C-alpha positions as CSV (number, residue, x, y, z in Angstrom):
1,M,167.9,-59.7,223.5
2,T,171.5,-59.6,224.6
3,V,171.8,-63.2,225.5
4,R,170.3,-63.9,222.1
5,R,173.3,-62.2,220.5
6,R,175.9,-64.2,222.5
7,L,174.2,-67.5,221.7
8,S,174.1,-66.7,218.0
9,K,177.8,-66.5,218.0
10,V,178.2,-69.4,219.9
11,L,175.8,-72.1,218.4
12,P,177.6,-72.2,214.8
13,K,180.6,-73.3,216.8
14,I,178.8,-75.9,218.7
15,D,176.4,-77.3,216.2
16,P,177.7,-75.8,212.6
17,K,175.4,-78.6,210.9
18,E,172.1,-77.3,212.2
19,Y,173.3,-73.6,212.8
20,P,175.8,-73.1,209.7
21,D,176.1,-69.1,210.5
22,E,175.3,-66.4,213.0
23,Q,172.4,-65.4,211.1
24,S,170.9,-68.8,211.0
25,A,171.3,-69.5,214.7
26,L,169.6,-65.7,215.6
27,Q,166.9,-66.6,213.3
28,A,166.4,-69.8,215.1
29,L,166.4,-68.1,218.4
30,T,164.2,-65.5,217.4
31,D,161.7,-68.2,216.2
32,M,162.1,-70.1,219.6
33,F,161.3,-67.1,221.7
34,R,158.2,-65.8,219.5
35,H,155.3,-66.7,221.8
36,E,152.7,-67.1,219.4
37,K,154.7,-70.1,217.9
38,L,154.5,-71.9,221.2
39,T,151.1,-74.0,221.1
40,A,150.0,-77.0,223.9
41,E,150.0,-79.3,220.8
42,G,153.7,-78.4,219.8
43,I,154.8,-78.7,223.2
44,A,153.1,-82.3,223.9
45,T,154.5,-83.2,220.5
46,E,157.9,-82.2,221.6
47,L,157.6,-83.9,225.0
48,V,156.6,-87.1,223.3
49,A,159.2,-87.1,220.6
50,W,161.9,-86.6,223.3
51,V,160.6,-89.7,225.2
52,D,160.3,-91.9,222.0
53,T,164.1,-91.0,221.3
54,Q,165.1,-92.4,224.7
55,K,166.7,-95.9,225.0
56,L,164.7,-98.9,226.7
57,T,166.0,-99.5,230.1
58,G,165.8,-103.0,231.3
59,G,163.1,-103.8,228.6
60,K,160.9,-100.9,229.9
61,S,160.0,-97.9,228.0
62,Q,161.1,-94.2,229.3
63,H,158.7,-91.7,230.6
64,L,158.8,-88.1,231.3
65,V,157.5,-86.1,234.2
66,F,156.7,-82.4,233.3
67,V,156.4,-80.4,236.4
68,I,154.3,-76.8,236.1
69,D,155.2,-75.3,239.8
70,E,153.0,-73.1,241.3
71,M,150.3,-73.0,238.8
72,G,148.5,-70.5,240.8
73,T,151.2,-67.9,239.9
74,F,151.1,-69.1,236.5
75,I,147.5,-68.7,236.1
76,G,147.0,-65.3,238.0
77,D,143.4,-63.9,237.2
78,S,143.8,-64.9,233.5
79,N,141.2,-67.0,231.7
80,E,143.4,-67.1,228.9
81,R,146.3,-69.0,231.0
82,I,143.6,-71.5,232.5
83,G,142.8,-72.3,229.0
84,E,146.1,-72.9,227.9
85,L,147.1,-75.1,231.0
86,N,143.7,-77.3,230.1
87,S,144.9,-77.6,226.4
88,L,148.5,-78.8,227.4
89,A,146.8,-81.2,229.8
90,E,144.6,-82.5,227.0
91,M,147.5,-82.7,224.4
92,V,149.9,-84.2,226.7
93,G,147.2,-87.1,227.4
94,N,146.2,-87.4,224.2
95,K,149.7,-87.4,222.4
96,G,151.4,-88.9,225.4
97,K,149.5,-91.9,225.9
98,G,151.0,-92.4,229.5
99,K,154.4,-91.4,228.4
100,V,154.3,-88.0,229.6
101,W,152.9,-87.2,233.1
102,L,152.0,-83.6,233.8
103,V,152.5,-82.7,237.4
104,V,151.3,-79.1,238.7
105,T,151.7,-77.7,242.2
106,S,149.9,-75.2,243.8
107,Q,149.6,-73.4,247.3
108,Q,145.9,-73.8,246.9
109,D,143.1,-76.1,245.5
110,L,142.7,-75.8,241.8
111,E,139.1,-74.6,242.4
112,K,140.4,-71.7,244.9
113,V,143.2,-70.7,242.2
114,V,140.3,-70.8,239.1
115,D,137.4,-68.4,241.5
116,R,139.6,-65.4,241.3
117,T,139.5,-65.6,237.5
118,N,135.6,-65.8,237.1
119,F,136.2,-68.7,234.4
120,Q,132.9,-70.6,233.4
121,P,132.3,-73.5,235.6
122,T,132.1,-76.1,232.7
123,L,135.5,-75.4,231.8
124,V,136.7,-75.5,235.2
125,G,135.0,-79.0,235.4
126,R,137.1,-80.1,232.4
127,L,140.2,-78.7,233.7
128,N,139.9,-80.4,236.9
129,A,139.0,-83.8,235.4
130,R,142.2,-83.7,233.5
131,F,144.1,-84.0,236.9
132,E,142.7,-87.0,238.3
133,L,145.0,-87.5,241.2
134,K,145.3,-84.6,243.9
135,P,147.1,-85.4,246.5
136,H,147.2,-82.9,249.6
137,L,150.2,-82.0,250.9
138,I,150.3,-80.8,254.8
139,S,153.2,-79.6,256.9
140,D,152.5,-81.8,259.9
141,E,155.7,-83.6,259.5
142,I,158.0,-80.7,258.5
143,N,160.3,-80.9,261.4
144,K,160.9,-84.8,260.6
145,V,161.3,-83.8,256.7
146,V,163.7,-81.1,257.4
147,S,165.9,-83.3,259.8
148,E,166.1,-86.6,258.2
149,R,165.9,-85.8,254.4
150,I,168.0,-82.4,254.4
151,L,169.8,-82.1,257.6
152,K,170.9,-85.6,257.6
153,K,172.3,-86.1,254.4
154,R,175.9,-86.4,255.4
155,P,176.2,-88.4,258.3
156,A,180.1,-87.5,258.7
157,E,178.8,-83.8,259.4
158,E,176.2,-84.7,262.0
159,S,178.0,-84.3,265.0
160,G,179.3,-81.0,263.7
161,L,175.7,-79.9,262.9
162,R,174.6,-81.0,266.5
163,T,177.5,-78.7,268.2
164,L,176.5,-75.7,266.1
165,F,172.8,-76.3,267.0
166,A,173.6,-76.4,270.6
167,T,175.8,-73.2,270.3
168,H,173.0,-71.2,268.4
169,E,169.7,-72.9,269.5
170,G,168.3,-70.2,271.2
171,H,168.8,-67.8,268.1
172,I,167.8,-70.4,265.8
173,A,164.3,-70.5,268.0
174,E,163.9,-67.0,267.6
175,L,164.7,-66.9,264.1
176,G,162.4,-69.5,263.5
177,D,159.6,-67.9,265.6
178,I,157.4,-66.0,263.0
179,K,155.4,-64.0,265.2
180,A,157.9,-62.5,267.1
181,S,158.8,-59.0,266.0
182,R,162.7,-58.2,266.5
183,R,165.8,-56.9,264.8
184,L,168.6,-59.1,264.1
185,A,171.6,-58.6,265.4
186,A,175.1,-59.3,263.1
187,H,175.7,-62.8,264.7
188,H,171.9,-63.7,263.4
189,R,172.7,-62.6,260.0
190,T,175.8,-64.6,259.8
191,L,174.3,-67.6,261.1
192,V,171.3,-67.4,258.5
193,H,173.5,-66.8,255.7
């Protein structure tokens, strides 16, 4: 509520055509935050409309990748949330016609996430069919990913990083061992932060 009040004061200054005064800005914000006004169809329509307003680049139309991270957390143990996800996937497919891609991440397979909700099997099948591609990511190459993609982003800093690692290699190994039980000393905390 505090943020909405502040925004209602700022929006008329930023976009007076759309929000002529504080009251209209506050009403628009209230409407946006009212959950019952959010529907799968409305969200899909907005996403497709946004894609349609984008300019062609190199003669190719734009696409939008819409990511729902940690689907299992979103669903929890709610049948209603699975239904919402199913509706959103259906609407994005129907309205987007390939312009909008819906990507969902999860720590577990969709079936395992759904198991805890006692959801009807036929509806689970429908939801499963909405996500045709299901790549399974494994942690086999995690060391390579961390070293190549994260730590070597700045080649100029590599030698300094190697020196730092050589100095603290033992402490890093100790911190990286999730099976170890230990009390972190002050120099460990500094290194972690």
